[in-house]
LUMSEMAR-789832 format. One record per residue: residue in three letters; residue number from 1; x, y, z of N, C-alpha, C in turn. Coordinates in steps of 0.05 Angstrom, whole numbers, always signed. Layout:
PT kolse keza    n.X    n.Y    n.Z   ca.X   ca.Y   ca.Z    c.X    c.Y    c.Z
PT   ALA  NUM      X      Y      Z      X      Y      Z      X      Y      Z
...
This chain:
PT kolse keza    n.X    n.Y    n.Z   ca.X   ca.Y   ca.Z    c.X    c.Y    c.Z
PT   UNK    1   -378   +663    +29   -368   +670    +56   -369   +644    +73
PT   UNK    2   -345   +632    +78   -345   +608    +95   -354   +614   +123
PT   UNK    3   -366   +594   +135   -376   +597   +163   -352   +596   +182
PT   UNK    4   -352   +614   +201   -331   +615   +222   -345   +609   +249
PT   UNK    5   -334   +588   +262   -345   +581   +289   -328   +595   +310
PT   UNK    6   -341   +612   +326   -327   +626   +348   -332   +610   +373
PT   UNK    7   -311   +598   +383   -313   +580   +407   -302   +594   +431
PT   UNK    8   -319   +598   +451   -312   +614   +475   -315   +597   +500
PT   UNK    9   -293   +588   +512   -294   +575   +538   -299   +595   +560
PT   UNK   10   -316   +589   +579   -323   +608   +599   -320   +597   +628
PT   UNK   11   -305   +611   +644   -302   +603   +672   -302   +628   +689
PT   UNK   12   -323   +632   +704   -325   +654   +723   -319   +681   +709
PT   UNK   13   -334   +687   +687   -328   +711   +671   -353   +729   +670
PT   UNK   14   -370   +729   +690   -394   +745   +688   -388   +774   +684
PT   UNK   15   -365   +783   +693   -358   +812   +690   -344   +818   +664
PT   UNK   16   -338   +798   +648   -324   +802   +622   -341   +794   +598
PT   UNK   17   -361   +777   +603   -375   +764   +581   -389   +783   +562
PT   UNK   18   -401   +804   +573   -416   +823   +556   -397   +836   +535
PT   UNK   19   -374   +846   +545   -355   +859   +526   -345   +839   +506
PT   UNK   20   -339   +815   +515   -329   +795   +497   -348   +789   +474
PT   UNK   21   -373   +783   +481   -393   +776   +461   -400   +799   +444
PT   UNK   22   -401   +823   +455   -406   +847   +439   -384   +850   +418
PT   UNK   23   -360   +844   +425   -338   +846   +405   -341   +826   +383
PT   UNK   24   -354   +804   +388   -359   +784   +367   -382   +793   +349
PT   UNK   25   -403   +803   +361   -426   +811   +345   -422   +837   +330
PT   UNK   26   -401   +852   +336   -394   +876   +322   -375   +871   +298
PT   UNK   27   -368   +845   +294   -350   +839   +272   -362   +847   +245
PT   UNK   28   -344   +858   +228   -352   +864   +200   -361   +838   +186
PT   UNK   29   -346   +817   +191   -352   +791   +180   -376   +779   +195
PT   UNK   30   -397   +771   +180   -422   +764   +194   -430   +735   +192
PT   UNK   31   -416   +719   +176   -424   +691   +175   -411   +675   +197
PT   UNK   32   -422   +678   +221   -411   +667   +246   -431   +650   +260
PT   UNK   33   -421   +629   +273   -436   +616   +294   -421   +619   +320
PT   UNK   34   -435   +625   +341   -423   +631   +367   -429   +608   +386
PT   UNK   35   -408   +597   +397   -411   +573   +415   -397   +580   +442
PT   UNK   36   -412   +580   +463   -402   +587   +490   -404   +562   +507
PT   UNK   37   -381   +555   +519   -380   +531   +536   -373   +538   +564
PT   UNK   38   -392   +535   +583   -387   +540   +611   -371   +517   +622
PT   UNK   39   -349   +523   +637   -331   +503   +648   -330   +505   +679
PT   UNK   40   -353   +496   +691   -354   +494   +720   -353   +521   +734
PT   UNK   41   -365   +541   +722   -366   +568   +735   -382   +566   +761
PT   UNK   42   -373   +583   +780   -387   +584   +806   -399   +611   +810
PT   UNK   43   -397   +629   +790   -410   +655   +792   -435   +655   +775
PT   UNK   44   -443   +677   +763   -468   +678   +747   -463   +676   +718
PT   UNK   45   -440   +664   +710   -434   +661   +682   -456   +646   +667
PT   UNK   46   -465   +624   +677   -485   +607   +663   -511   +623   +660
PT   UNK   47   -519   +638   +681   -543   +654   +679   -540   +675   +658
PT   UNK   48   -517   +688   +657   -513   +709   +637   -513   +697   +609
PT   UNK   49   -502   +673   +605   -502   +660   +579   -531   +655   +570
PT   UNK   50   -548   +647   +588   -576   +642   +582   -590   +668   +575
PT   UNK   51   -583   +690   +588   -595   +716   +581   -586   +724   +552
PT   UNK   52   -561   +719   +545   -552   +724   +518   -567   +707   +497
PT   UNK   53   -571   +682   +504   -586   +664   +486   -615   +672   +483
PT   UNK   54   -627   +683   +504   -655   +693   +502   -656   +715   +481
PT   UNK   55   -636   +732   +480   -636   +754   +461   -625   +746   +434
PT   UNK   56   -609   +725   +433   -597   +716   +408   -599   +686   +406
PT   UNK   57   -622   +676   +398   -628   +647   +399   -608   +630   +383
PT   UNK   58   -593   +641   +364   -574   +625   +349   -549   +619   +365
PT   UNK   59   -544   +632   +387   -520   +626   +403   -524   +597   +414
PT   UNK   60   -502   +582   +412   -502   +555   +423   -488   +557   +451
PT   UNK   61   -502   +547   +472   -490   +546   +498   -491   +518   +508
PT   UNK   62   -470   +510   +522   -469   +483   +533   -449   +483   +556
PT   UNK   63   -446   +460   +569   -429   +457   +592   -408   +435   +587
PT   UNK   64   -384   +439   +598   -364   +418   +599   -354   +415   +628
PT   UNK   65   -357   +391   +639   -350   +386   +666   -321   +381   +671
PT   UNK   66   -307   +370   +650   -278   +365   +653   -265   +393   +654
PT   UNK   67   -248   +396   +675   -236   +422   +679   -215   +429   +658
PT   UNK   68   -214   +455   +651   -193   +464   +634   -204   +476   +607
PT   UNK   69   -190   +496   +598   -198   +510   +573   -197   +491   +550
PT   UNK   70   -178   +473   +549   -175   +455   +526   -200   +437   +524
PT   UNK   71   -209   +426   +546   -233   +409   +546   -257   +425   +537
PT   UNK   72   -259   +450   +546   -282   +467   +538   -280   +473   +508
PT   UNK   73   -256   +479   +498   -254   +484   +469   -260   +460   +452
PT   UNK   74   -251   +436   +462   -258   +412   +447   -288   +406   +447
PT   UNK   75   -301   +413   +469   -330   +410   +469   -343   +428   +449
PT   UNK   76   -333   +453   +447   -343   +472   +427   -338   +461   +399
PT   UNK   77   -314   +450   +394   -308   +439   +368   -328   +417   +360
PT   UNK   78   -336   +401   +379   -354   +379   +374   -382   +389   +365
PT   UNK   79   -388   +414   +372   -414   +425   +366   -413   +444   +341
PT   UNK   80   -389   +448   +331   -385   +468   +310   -388   +457   +282
PT   UNK   81   -397   +475   +264   -400   +468   +236   -382   +485   +218
PT   UNK   82   -366   +503   +230   -351   +522   +214   -328   +511   +199
PT   UNK   83   -320   +524   +178   -297   +518   +162   -271   +527   +176
PT   UNK   84   -275   +549   +192   -253   +559   +208   -261   +563   +237
PT   UNK   85   -242   +562   +255   -247   +565   +283   -234   +592   +292
PT   UNK   86   -250   +608   +306   -239   +630   +321   -243   +624   +351
PT   UNK   87   -221   +617   +364   -223   +612   +393   -219   +639   +407
PT   UNK   88   -236   +643   +427   -235   +669   +441   -240   +664   +471
PT   UNK   89   -220   +670   +487   -224   +668   +516   -244   +690   +524
PT   UNK   90   -260   +684   +543   -283   +702   +549   -275   +728   +562
PT   UNK   91   -250   +731   +570   -241   +757   +580   -225   +773   +560
PT   UNK   92   -224   +763   +535   -210   +777   +513   -229   +788   +493
PT   UNK   93   -218   +804   +474   -235   +819   +456   -224   +818   +427
PT   UNK   94   -242   +819   +408   -235   +822   +380   -243   +849   +370
PT   UNK   95   -225   +862   +354   -233   +887   +341   -248   +880   +315
PT   UNK   96   -262   +900   +305   -283   +895   +285   -274   +880   +260
PT   UNK   97   -249   +884   +251   -240   +873   +225   -226   +846   +229
PT   UNK   98   -223   +837   +253   -205   +814   +258   -212   +790   +240
PT   UNK   99   -236   +780   +242   -244   +755   +228   -244   +760   +198
PT   UNK  100   -254   +783   +189   -255   +788   +160   -227   +787   +148
PT   UNK  101   -208   +801   +160   -181   +802   +150   -169   +774   +148
PT   UNK  102   -173   +758   +169   -159   +732   +170   -173   +711   +153
PT   UNK  103   -200   +713   +150   -214   +694   +132   -203   +699   +103
PT   UNK  104   -200   +724    +96   -190   +730    +69   -162   +718    +65
PT   UNK  105   -145   +720    +85   -118   +709    +83   -118   +678    +81
PT   UNK  106   -135   +666    +98   -134   +637   +100   -150   +623    +77
PT   UNK  107   -170   +637    +68   -187   +626    +47   -173   +622    +21
PT   UNK  108   -152   +637    +17   -135   +635     -8   -114   +613     -5
PT   UNK  109   -112   +600    +18    -90   +581    +23   -101   +557    +38
PT   UNK  110   -113   +540    +23   -128   +518    +36   -110   +497    +49
PT   UNK  111    -84   +497    +43    -66   +478    +56    -52   +490    +81
PT   UNK  112    -60   +514    +88    -48   +526   +112    -65   +520   +137
PT   UNK  113    -52   +513   +159    -68   +505   +182    -79   +528   +199
PT   UNK  114    -65   +551   +197    -75   +574   +213    -63   +600   +203
PT   UNK  115    -76   +622   +211    -64   +649   +208    -50   +656   +234
PT   UNK  116    -26   +665   +232    -11   +674   +256    -15   +704   +259
PT   UNK  117    -30   +711   +280    -39   +739   +283    -25   +754   +305
PT   UNK  118    -24   +780   +301    -13   +799   +322    -34   +804   +343
PT   UNK  119    -25   +814   +366    -45   +820   +387    -34   +842   +406
PT   UNK  120    -52   +853   +421    -45   +872   +442    -50   +859   +469
PT   UNK  121    -30   +861   +487    -34   +851   +514    -40   +874   +533
PT   UNK  122    -63   +873   +546    -71   +895   +563    -67   +886   +592
PT   UNK  123    -49   +900   +606    -44   +893   +634    -65   +902   +653
PT   UNK  124    -65   +892   +677    -84   +900   +698    -83   +930   +702
PT   UNK  125    -59   +941   +699    -56   +970   +703    -64   +987   +679
PT   UNK  126    -74   +973   +658    -82   +987   +634    -60   +991   +613
PT   UNK  127    -36   +982   +619    -14   +985   +600    -19   +966   +576
PT   UNK  128     -9   +974   +553    -12   +959   +528    +15   +951   +516
PT   UNK  129    +18   +926   +510    +43   +916   +497    +34   +902   +471
PT   UNK  130    +45   +911   +449    +38   +900   +423    +58   +877   +416
PT   UNK  131    +47   +854   +407    +64   +832   +400    +57   +823   +372
PT   UNK  132    +77   +823   +355    +74   +814   +327    +87   +787   +323
PT   UNK  133    +76   +770   +306    +89   +745   +300   +116   +750   +285
PT   UNK  134   +135   +733   +291   +161   +735   +278   +161   +718   +253
PT   UNK  135   +169   +729   +231   +165   +715   +205   +191   +703   +194
PT   UNK  136   +212   +701   +210   +238   +691   +200   +235   +662   +192
PT   UNK  137   +226   +645   +210   +224   +616   +205   +202   +606   +224
PT   UNK  138   +183   +591   +214   +160   +585   +231   +167   +568   +256
PT   UNK  139   +186   +550   +254   +192   +534   +277   +210   +550   +297
PT   UNK  140   +226   +567   +286   +240   +586   +304   +220   +604   +319
PT   UNK  141   +201   +615   +304   +181   +632   +316   +165   +617   +337
PT   UNK  142   +157   +592   +331   +143   +576   +350   +160   +572   +375
PT   UNK  143   +185   +566   +372   +203   +560   +394   +205   +584   +414
PT   UNK  144   +206   +608   +403   +209   +632   +420   +182   +644   +428
PT   UNK  145   +160   +631   +420   +134   +641   +428   +125   +665   +412
PT   UNK  146   +133   +667   +386   +125   +690   +370   +110   +680   +344
PT   UNK  147    +90   +663   +348    +75   +653   +326    +45   +657   +331
PT   UNK  148    +39   +679   +344    +11   +684   +351     +2   +669   +376
PT   UNK  149    -24   +670   +381    -34   +656   +405    -62   +646   +399
PT   UNK  150    -74   +633   +419   -100   +620   +416   -121   +638   +403
PT   UNK  151   -123   +663   +413   -144   +681   +404   -136   +698   +380
PT   UNK  152   -111   +705   +377   -102   +722   +355   -101   +707   +329
PT   UNK  153    -99   +680   +330    -98   +664   +305   -126   +656   +296
PT   UNK  154   -127   +649   +270   -152   +637   +259   -144   +609   +249
PT   UNK  155   -160   +589   +255   -152   +561   +252   -169   +546   +230
PT   UNK  156   -155   +531   +214   -169   +514   +195   -182   +490   +209
PT   UNK  157   -208   +489   +209   -223   +470   +224   -217   +441   +217
PT   UNK  158   -216   +435   +192   -211   +407   +183   -184   +397   +192
PT   UNK  159   -164   +414   +190   -137   +406   +198   -134   +404   +228
PT   UNK  160   -148   +421   +242   -147   +419   +271   -160   +394   +281
PT   UNK  161   -183   +387   +269   -197   +362   +277   -180   +338   +269
PT   UNK  162   -165   +340   +247   -149   +317   +238   -127   +309   +258
PT   UNK  163   -117   +329   +273    -96   +323   +292   -107   +317   +320
PT   UNK  164   -134   +317   +322   -146   +310   +347   -153   +333   +366
PT   UNK  165   -151   +358   +356   -159   +381   +372   -138   +387   +393
PT   UNK  166   -148   +400   +415   -131   +409   +437   -123   +385   +455
PT   UNK  167    -99   +386   +466    -90   +365   +485   -101   +372   +512
PT   UNK  168   -121   +357   +521   -135   +364   +546   -119   +358   +571
PT   UNK  169    -98   +342   +570    -82   +336   +593    -59   +355   +598
PT   UNK  170    -56   +375   +581    -36   +395   +585    -48   +419   +600
PT   UNK  171    -34   +428   +620    -44   +450   +636    -28   +476   +631
PT   UNK  172    -10   +475   +613     +4   +499   +603    +16   +491   +576
PT   UNK  173    +26   +512   +561    +38   +508   +535    +19   +495   +515
PT   UNK  174     -8   +498   +519    -27   +485   +502    -26   +494   +473
PT   UNK  175    -25   +521   +469    -26   +531   +442     +0   +525   +427
PT   UNK  176    +23   +524   +441    +48   +517   +428    +47   +488   +419
PT   UNK  177    +36   +471   +436    +33   +443   +429    +15   +439   +405
PT   UNK  178     -8   +454   +405    -27   +452   +382    -14   +461   +356
PT   UNK  179     +0   +484   +357    +12   +494   +333    +34   +475   +323
PT   UNK  180    +49   +464   +342    +71   +445   +334    +60   +421   +320
PT   UNK  181    +39   +409   +331    +27   +385   +318    +16   +392   +291
PT   UNK  182     +4   +415   +287     -6   +423   +261    +17   +428   +242
PT   UNK  183    +38   +441   +251    +60   +448   +232    +77   +424   +224
PT   UNK  184    +77   +404   +240    +92   +379   +232    +79   +367   +207
PT   UNK  185    +52   +369   +206    +38   +359   +182    +35   +379   +160
PT   UNK  186    +31   +404   +168    +26   +425   +148    +44   +450   +154
PT   UNK  187    +69   +449   +145    +89   +469   +153    +86   +495   +137
PT   UNK  188    +62   +507   +138    +58   +533   +124    +40   +550   +143
PT   UNK  189    +47   +575   +143    +32   +595   +159    +30   +621   +143
PT   UNK  190     +6   +633   +145     +3   +660   +134     +2   +680   +157
PT   UNK  191    +16   +703   +154    +18   +721   +177     +0   +745   +174
PT   UNK  192    -10   +754   +197    -27   +778   +198    -15   +797   +219
PT   UNK  193     -5   +820   +210     +7   +840   +228    -12   +860   +240
PT   UNK  194    -37   +859   +233    -56   +878   +244    -63   +871   +273
PT   UNK  195    -63   +891   +290    -69   +886   +319    -99   +887   +324
PT   UNK  196   -112   +864   +318   -141   +863   +320   -151   +845   +343
PT   UNK  197   -133   +836   +360   -140   +820   +383   -129   +833   +409
PT   UNK  198   -145   +834   +429   -136   +845   +455   -137   +823   +476
PT   UNK  199   -114   +816   +487   -112   +796   +508   -111   +811   +535
PT   UNK  200   -130   +806   +552   -132   +821   +577   -122   +805   +601
PT   UNK  201   -104   +816   +615    -93   +802   +639   -113   +802   +662
PT   UNK  202   -115   +780   +675   -132   +777   +699   -115   +769   +722
PT   UNK  203   -120   +780   +745   -104   +773   +769   -113   +747   +781
PT   UNK  204   -137   +738   +774   -148   +713   +785   -169   +703   +767
PT   UNK  205   -176   +676   +771   -199   +665   +757   -195   +655   +730
PT   UNK  206   -169   +651   +721   -165   +640   +695   -176   +611   +693
PT   UNK  207   -185   +604   +670   -197   +578   +667   -177   +555   +670
PT   UNK  208   -152   +560   +662   -130   +541   +667   -112   +553   +688
PT   UNK  209   -111   +541   +711    -95   +552   +733    -65   +549   +727
PT   UNK  210    -50   +570   +734    -21   +570   +729     -6   +567   +756
PT   UNK  211    -18   +555   +776     -5   +554   +802    +17   +533   +803
PT   UNK  212    +17   +513   +786    +37   +492   +786    +62   +501   +770
PT   UNK  213    +78   +517   +784   +102   +529   +771   +121   +507   +760
PT   UNK  214   +125   +487   +776   +144   +466   +768   +133   +451   +744
PT   UNK  215   +108   +444   +744    +96   +430   +721    +97   +447   +696
PT   UNK  216    +93   +474   +699    +94   +492   +676   +122   +492   +664
PT   UNK  217   +142   +493   +681   +170   +493   +671   +176   +467   +656
PT   UNK  218   +168   +445   +667   +174   +419   +655   +160   +417   +627
PT   UNK  219   +135   +425   +626   +121   +424   +601   +134   +442   +580
PT   UNK  220   +142   +465   +589   +155   +484   +571   +181   +472   +560
PT   UNK  221   +197   +461   +577   +223   +449   +569   +219   +425   +551
PT   UNK  222   +201   +407   +559   +197   +383   +543   +187   +388   +515
PT   UNK  223   +169   +408   +513   +157   +414   +487   +179   +427   +469
PT   UNK  224   +196   +444   +480   +218   +455   +464   +238   +433   +455
PT   UNK  225   +242   +413   +471   +259   +391   +463   +246   +375   +440
PT   UNK  226   +220   +372   +440   +206   +360   +418   +210   +376   +392
PT   UNK  227   +209   +402   +394   +213   +419   +371   +242   +416   +361
PT   UNK  228   +261   +416   +380   +289   +413   +372   +293   +386   +358
PT   UNK  229   +282   +365   +369   +285   +338   +357   +274   +338   +328
PT   UNK  230   +251   +351   +325   +239   +352   +298   +257   +368   +279
PT   UNK  231   +267   +391   +287   +284   +407   +270   +310   +392   +263
PT   UNK  232   +321   +378   +283   +345   +363   +277   +341   +342   +256
PT   UNK  233   +318   +329   +256   +311   +309   +236   +308   +322   +208
PT   UNK  234   +301   +348   +209   +299   +363   +184   +325   +376   +176
PT   UNK  235   +347   +367   +188   +374   +376   +182   +379   +406   +188
PT   UNK  236   +365   +416   +209   +369   +443   +219   +391   +442   +240
PT   UNK  237   +409   +461   +239   +430   +464   +260   +416   +474   +286
PT   UNK  238   +415   +457   +306   +398   +463   +329   +415   +474   +353
PT   UNK  239   +440   +479   +349   +457   +488   +371   +445   +513   +385
PT   UNK  240   +436   +532   +369   +426   +557   +381   +401   +553   +397
PT   UNK  241   +386   +531   +391   +361   +527   +405   +366   +516   +433
PT   UNK  242   +388   +500   +436   +397   +493   +463   +406   +517   +479
PT   UNK  243   +419   +536   +465   +427   +561   +478   +403   +577   +487
PT   UNK  244   +383   +578   +470   +358   +592   +477   +343   +579   +500
PT   UNK  245   +345   +552   +501   +331   +538   +523   +346   +539   +549
PT   UNK  246   +372   +543   +548   +389   +541   +572   +380   +561   +594
PT   UNK  247   +374   +587   +588   +365   +605   +609   +340   +595   +624
PT   UNK  248   +323   +580   +610   +299   +570   +624   +306   +548   +644
PT   UNK  249   +326   +531   +637   +336   +511   +655   +349   +524   +679
PT   UNK  250   +364   +546   +675   +377   +560   +697   +355   +572   +715
PT   UNK  251   +334   +583   +703   +313   +594   +719   +299   +573   +736
PT   UNK  252   +296   +549   +724   +283   +527   +738   +300   +517   +761
PT   UNK  253   +327   +521   +760   +345   +513   +781   +337   +524   +808
PT   UNK  254   +325   +548   +807   +316   +561   +832   +293   +546   +846
PT   UNK  255   +278   +530   +830   +256   +515   +841   +263   +486   +846
PT   UNK  256   +280   +475   +829   +286   +446   +832   +314   +441   +821
PT   UNK  257   +334   +442   +840   +362   +439   +831   +367   +412   +819
PT   UNK  258   +358   +391   +832   +364   +364   +822   +354   +359   +794
PT   UNK  259   +329   +368   +790   +317   +364   +763   +333   +379   +742
PT   UNK  260   +341   +404   +748   +355   +420   +728   +383   +408   +722
PT   UNK  261   +397   +398   +742   +422   +386   +738   +419   +361   +720
PT   UNK  262   +400   +344   +727   +395   +320   +712   +386   +327   +683
PT   UNK  263   +371   +348   +680   +362   +356   +653   +385   +363   +635
PT   UNK  264   +404   +378   +646   +428   +386   +630   +443   +361   +623
PT   UNK  265   +446   +343   +642   +463   +319   +637   +450   +300   +616
PT   UNK  266   +424   +298   +617   +411   +277   +601   +398   +287   +575
PT   UNK  267   +391   +313   +575   +376   +324   +552   +393   +341   +533
PT   UNK  268   +413   +354   +544   +430   +371   +528   +453   +356   +516
PT   UNK  269   +465   +365   +494   +489   +353   +482   +511   +351   +503
PT   UNK  270   +527   +330   +502   +548   +326   +522   +569   +348   +521
PT   UNK  271   +573   +359   +498   +594   +380   +495   +582   +408   +496
PT   UNK  272   +558   +411   +506   +544   +437   +507   +560   +456   +526
PT   UNK  273   +564   +480   +516   +576   +502   +532   +559   +527   +528
PT   UNK  274   +551   +540   +549   +535   +565   +545   +553   +586   +531
PT   UNK  275   +539   +604   +516   +553   +625   +501   +546   +652   +511
PT   UNK  276   +565   +670   +510   +560   +698   +518   +541   +711   +498
PT   UNK  277   +538   +700   +474   +520   +712   +454   +491   +710   +462
PT   UNK  278   +485   +693   +482   +458   +688   +490   +453   +698   +519
PT   UNK  279   +468   +718   +527   +463   +731   +553   +478   +720   +577
PT   UNK  280   +496   +701   +573   +512   +690   +596   +537   +707   +598
PT   UNK  281   +545   +712   +623   +570   +728   +628   +594   +711   +621
PT   UNK  282   +617   +724   +616   +642   +710   +610   +650   +693   +634
PT   UNK  283   +646   +704   +658   +654   +690   +682   +638   +665   +686
PT   UNK  284   +612   +667   +681   +594   +644   +684   +602   +622   +663
PT   UNK  285   +607   +630   +639   +614   +611   +617   +640   +597   +624
PT   UNK  286   +659   +611   +637   +684   +599   +645   +679   +579   +668
PT   UNK  287   +663   +587   +687   +657   +569   +710   +643   +544   +700
PT   UNK  288   +625   +547   +681   +611   +524   +670   +631   +505   +656
PT   UNK  289   +650   +516   +641   +670   +500   +627   +687   +485   +646
PT   UNK  290   +694   +497   +669   +712   +484   +689   +696   +465   +708
PT   UNK  291   +673   +475   +718   +660   +461   +740   +634   +447   +731
PT   UNK  292   +625   +452   +707   +599   +441   +698   +576   +458   +708
PT   UNK  293   +552   +450   +701   +528   +466   +707   +524   +468   +738
PT   UNK  294   +526   +446   +752   +521   +446   +781   +540   +464   +795
PT   UNK  295   +566   +462   +788   +586   +478   +802   +583   +508   +796
PT   UNK  296   +577   +514   +771   +573   +542   +763   +549   +554   +778
PT   UNK  297   +528   +539   +780   +504   +550   +793   +508   +553   +824
PT   UNK  298   +523   +534   +836   +529   +536   +864   +545   +561   +871
PT   UNK  299   +565   +567   +854   +582   +590   +859   +565   +616   +854
PT   UNK  300   +549   +615   +832   +532   +639   +827   +513   +644   +851
PT   UNK  301   +501   +622   +861   +482   +625   +884   +497   +635   +909
PT   UNK  302   +522   +625   +913   +538   +634   +936   +545   +663   +934
PT   UNK  303   +552   +672   +911   +559   +700   +907   +535   +718   +913
PT   UNK  304   +511   +709   +905   +487   +725   +910   +481   +727   +939
């Protein structure tokens, strides 16, 4: 039974921590080390972590002063001895079979960087949305955000360390960036369709703040362009991926017109034309063909 390191970044989670840790200690798979990293909490999270350690001396607790979940996870990685990493945000939960199922899958495939797992998203209102990884093509799945997530996946520790762990300077798109860097070197993934991870929505207090809407858009767009560039070098026809990216640029136009116009001019193919097959109306596609992106968006905004 290979050792699995469960790395839990913690920021102001005193109300969630008990359920999170109980979900870890109820795992059928028992060869675990649990590492909790407090990341500048201002509530009683650190006190609660110490209470847990008093009852379970094997729990490793530490602090990371650099802000952000990625820095906290990397601190946990530096303390970990496991062959696999289970990252778990402290407000999320694992069902009993999660780690056992995925260790079995990954242990048979030593060249695979991670298991791509399904998850359930629980809204503040209690609603549940099930999300399964898409198995058509791993880079396509990564591009559209259907290759699992930080907590639903199980990660090969050696390969994750080899690429330098999490990018601490990214404030969004961190898991997509991590998976992309892994897949460039090790383009294999094993899929797990069992819904054994629960991602819980919080209205406030996330460890990585999402208030920088403009920065989030830019990181999203730039990372997808990196994926497109890689696929193009692998002789993949990337036309549809520009089509898939185009609605995001249109959405960003509402926040920063000049950036979006420049982005289309400098980052997209010169002969790019939006297609009705990807949700654009016939009228909009005609306006784009005649007036370009800026003209089409101005008319659309004027009509609204």
